[in-house]
C-alpha positions, 0 to 999 in steps of 0.5 A, spaced: 409 875 327 411 879 321 415 884 324 420 878 328 420 875 321 423 881 318 428 882 323 430 875 322 431 876 314 435 883 315 439 879 321 438 885 325 439 881 332 445 878 329 448 885 327 446 888 334 449 882 338 456 883 334 456 890 335 455 889 343 459 883 343 465 887 340 467 880 336 464 876 330 458 872 331 461 865 334 457 859 337 456 863 344 453 869 340 449 865 336 446 862 342 444 869 344 441 871 338 436 865 338 435 867 345 433 874 343 428 871 338 425 867 343 424 873 348 421 877 342 416 871 340 414 871 348 412 878 348 405 880 346 404 882 339 401 889 341 407 891 344 412 888 338 407 892 334 407 899 338 415 898 339 415 898 331 410 903 329 414 908 334 421 907 332 423 904 338 425 897 336 432 898 336 432 900 343 428 895 345 433 890 342 439 893 345 436 893 352 435 885 351 441 884 348 445 888 353 441 885 359 442 878 357 450 879 355 452 882 361 448 880 367 450 874 371 443 873 372 440 872 365 438 866 362 443 867 357 448 866 363 445 861 366 443 856 360 450 857 356 455 861 359 455 858 366 457 852 363 462 854 359 466 858 364 466 852 369 469 848 363 474 853 362 476 853 370 476 845 369 481 846 364 477 845 357 479 849 351 477 855 349 479 862 345 482 868 348 475 871 349 473 866 354 475 870 360 471 876 358 464 873 361 468 872 368 471 879 367 464 882 366 461 878 371 466 881 376 465 888 374 457 887 375 458 885 382 463 891 384 458 896 381 452 892 385 456 893 391 457 901 390 
């Protein structure tokens, strides 16, 4: 689809992921970007066109990214971050931001209990 191709050329998803993740794009966030493009490709063309024509695409992208990045039930967490956090618990190397996912997961669980 032309709209998704244009988003990719403009690196719109990558820019938004970096802002939401509060860090430069690393390997994990590149995976998130690819997942967002995959999710967009799975949507009906008419829905994507409507969002684009009504100026709602950025909001739509932001919701997908936030939901994937912060939820411990998301595809991103299930397929990527769960294995990374398990590896960290078992002593594998990582960077200083690795604890962030666990922190966000705990916050999310606490909010669900309220």
